[in-house]
N, C-alpha and C positions, 0 to 999 in steps of 0.2 A: 504494500500500500504506500502511497506517497502522500505527502502533506497537502491541504486545501480547505502485489502485488502480482506468469502473468503479472499487473500494475494497480495501485490504489488511487482512485480518481479524486482529486480535491478541487472542488469548484472554487475554493479559495485560492488558487494560484500557487500551489507548491507541488511540483512534480515528484512523484514517488519513484524511487529506483525500482522499477517494476510496478508502476502505477498507471492509472488511466490518464487520458489526455486532459481531464479536468483537474488534475493535480492530486487525485486521491491515491490510496494505496494500490500498488500494482503488484502482480505476481511476477511481473517481468523479473610457520610458527614454532613453539617450544613445548615442553611437557608441562603438565599440571603442577602447580605449586601449592603446598599446603598453607602458605601464607596468604592472607587476604590483602589486597591492595588498599590504598587510601579510599577507594570508592566503596569498600565493603564487599567487593567481589573477589573471587579467587583469580590469581594470575594464571591463566591457562592458555594453551596453544589452541588455535582453531583446528578442528578435525579436518581431515582431507575431504575435499568435495566428492560427492557421489553423482552418478548419472541420475537423471530424472526418469520418471516412468517406472513401469514394472509392477505397480500395485493393481489390485483388483477391486473394483467397486463392490460394495456390499449389496447383497440381493434382498435384504430385509431391513425394515425400519426398527428403531429401538422401541422398547416397551414404554408407552407414554404414561403408564401408571407408576413408573419408577423415576427417581431423580438420578440423573447421570452427571458425573463430574469427570474432569480431567485434571490430573495433578502434574505440574511442570516442575521437575527438578533441574535447576540451572546452576551455573557457576556463580550466580549472585544470590542464590537462595531458592526457596520453593513457593510457588503460588498455585492456587486452585481456581478452576473455572467451573461454574454450574451451567450446563448446556440448556438452551431454550428450544425444546422440541416443538413447541407450537410455532415459533417463528421460523425455524430451519430444521424440519424433520429429516430431509435427505442429507443435508450437510452434516448434521449432528451424527447421523449413522456413519457417514464417511469418516469423520474425525475419530470416532471410537474405533472403527475398523483399522484405520492407519496407526493409531496409537498402539493397539494390541499387536499389530504386525511389526512394531519397532521402527516404523518409517521415520518418526521424528527424533529418534535417539541419535545423539552425536551430530546434531545440526546446530546452526547458529542464528542469532538475530542479525540478519544481514543489513537491516535498515533501522536506524534509531534516530528519530527527530525529536529533540527536546521540546516538551510542551505540545506534542502532537501524537505520535504513535511509535510503538516498537513493532517490528514486523519480522516474522520468521516462517519456518515451515518449508524452506526450499533446500532440498538436499544438495543442489549444485552451488549454493551460496551466491548465486549471481542475481537473483530476483526474477529469473525467467523459468525456473524449474517447477515441476509438479509431479503428481502421482501417475499421470498417463490417462486420466479420465476426469470428467467434471460433473458436478451436480448443480442444480438450480433451485434456489429458494428465494423468490422475489421478496425483498423487504417491504414492510408496510410503508405507505406514503409519509407517515409521520415518524419514521425510524429516527432515533436520536443517537448520535455517536458522541457519547459523553464519557467522562473518565471511568475506566474499568470495563467498558463495553468491549467485547471480543467479536470481531467481524472478519469476513474473508476478503482477501485481495483478489482483484481480477484485472484483466487487460482492458484498456479503454474501449475497444471495439466489441467486447463481449456483452451480451444482454445483462441487465440488472439481476443481481443475485447469483451469477455464475461463480462457482468456486472450484478450486483445485485443492491444494494442500496448504497454500500460504495463508496465514492468518495475521491479523494485527490486533494489538491491544491499545485502546485509546488512553493517552496519558494527559491530555489537555482537558480542561473543564467541559468544553463543548467545541469540537473542532470544525463544526459547520459543514460536514460532508453531506452531499446529496444522498437520497435513499437509493443507492446503487449497489451497496455491499451487503451480502447476506449477514444478518445479525445472528450469531450462534450462541451467545451467552454473555456472562459477565464474570469478572473476578470477584469471588466471594471469600477468598482467603489469600493473604500475602500481598495486598495492594502495595505495601511498602517496598516489596521486592520489585514489583513492576516499576515503581517510581525510581528505584535505584538503577534499574536497567535503563530507564528513560533518560537518565542524566548522563549516560555514557555515549552520547552521540554528538557529532559535529553538525551544528545547524546549517552550515554552508554546504557540506558534501552529503549530509544525511548518512554518513558512514559511522560505524562504531569506533570509539576511541581505543577500545581494546576488545579482544574476542569475548563474546558472551555466548556460552555454549548451553544448549538444551541437552542435558545428559540423558534424560528419559522423560516420557510422558506416559502416565498410567491412567487407564480408564476404569471407572467403578460405578456401581449403581446401588441405590438403597430404596427400600419400599416407600 
């Protein structure tokens, strides 16, 4: 997703590395140290990029009677996301499937824009990779991209709500994005970790100031 990825479209005029033409998010080192840097994150090396594609789209939706969560263990700490099956049933099922397959393990936040978003989920680390398939969950006309909201990046030419594997977490109070990006949930635990990651970006280049690694993503459900 880009500030305002596939690409994150931001109607507000900030092009995401891998984000849409309107400036929104787009989908377009050394060994780990046990010492934390001044940022509060571990000093780690970026994992080697992987090829995109190769994943299989899930054939079934998630049980809507259960609450589904994703837990992100990162080099900056752990945060949890509660999925919104009503808003994005197809994309939620895809995220859980990808997490269970280890697709997100040892990936990075390739785009960090302070006060806007953090974006990850691309195994190639370029902003253009994905799982090899897409889902579509058109967001509501009044979808609000406020702090803690988790949504999916897409290329500018793709229809609203198109998703691959790239996701973004909003770190600004209200970043003013148009209702183009599938809203898949919100951060319900560890928002301080998200904010810590969000401070590690160069606002000019939208690149991380140090590698921020997603070590694993775990899916779970409760009644």
